[in-house]
VOGUVO-300153 format. One record per residue (C-alpha): y, z, x; residue in one letter. Coordinates in steps of 0.5 Angstrom, whole numbers, padded with zeros to 4 digits, always signed. Example, Ala and Ser with C-alpha at 12.3 -4.5 7.8 and 13.67 -1.06 7.14 Angstrom:
% VOGUVO-300153
-0009+0016+0025A;-0002+0014+0027S;
END
This chain:
% VOGUVO-300153
+0031+0036+0003M;+0029+0037-0004K;+0022+0035-0007H;+0021+0033-0014R;+0015+0035-0018N;+0011+0029-0021I;+0009+0030-0028S;+0004+0024-0030L;+0003+0023-0037S;-0004+0020-0040G;-0011+0021-0037D;-0009+0023-0030E;-0008+0031-0029Q;-0005+0032-0023D;-0010+0028-0018V;-0008+0023-0013C;-0010+0016-0015S;-0014+0014-0009A;-0021+0014-0010S;-0025+0020-0007G;-0019+0024-0006C;-0018+0030-0011G;-0011+0033-0008N;-0005+0034-0012N;+0000+0028-0012P;+0007+0029-0008K;+0009+0021-0009R;+0009+0016-0014S;+0010+0009-0012I;+0009+0002-0016P;+0001+0000-0016R;+0003-0007-0013K;+0006-0005-0007R;+0000-0001-0005V;-0005-0006-0007E;-0001-0011-0003K;-0003-0007+0003T;-0011-0006+0001G;-0011+0000+0005S;-0013+0005-0001L;-0018+0004-0007N;-0014+0006-0013L;-0017+0009-0019Q;-0014+0007-0026G;-0010+0002-0029S;-0003+0005-0029S;+0003+0001-0027R;+0005+0007-0022K;+0000+0011-0018V;+0001+0018-0015A;-0001+0019-0008L;-0002+0026-0004C;+0001+0027+0002S;-0005+0025+0006D;-0006+0018+0002C;+0002+0017+0003Y;+0002+0017+0010R;-0004+0012+0010I;+0000+0008+0006F;+0006+0008+0010K;+0002+0007+0016K;-0001+0001+0014S;+0005-0002+0010S;+0010-0001+0016K;+0010-0008+0019K;+0011-0011+0012D;+0017-0006+0011R;+0020-0008+0018T;+0019-0016+0016M;+0023-0014+0009E;+0029-0011+0013S;+0030-0017+0018L;+0030-0022+0012G;+0036-0018+0009R;
END
C-alpha cells in the first residue's frame, strides 16, 4: 500500500496538529470530524488537520462507534 506525503501550506511546518505532539503528520482529515469525537485538542484553525500515526490511532479508536452507526444507517 502506498502512502502519500502531505505538504501543508501556511503556518504549519510538518507538525502534527494535536496540541503537545511534535511528530511528523501521516494523515490529513477534516477538522469537524476530529472535533466531533472530542478525543484530541487541536491547534490552529484550518479546515483540515494533519495527524501523526499515534494521534490518528487515538482518533480512530474514539470514533469507532460513530463510524459503525453511520455504516448501519446507509
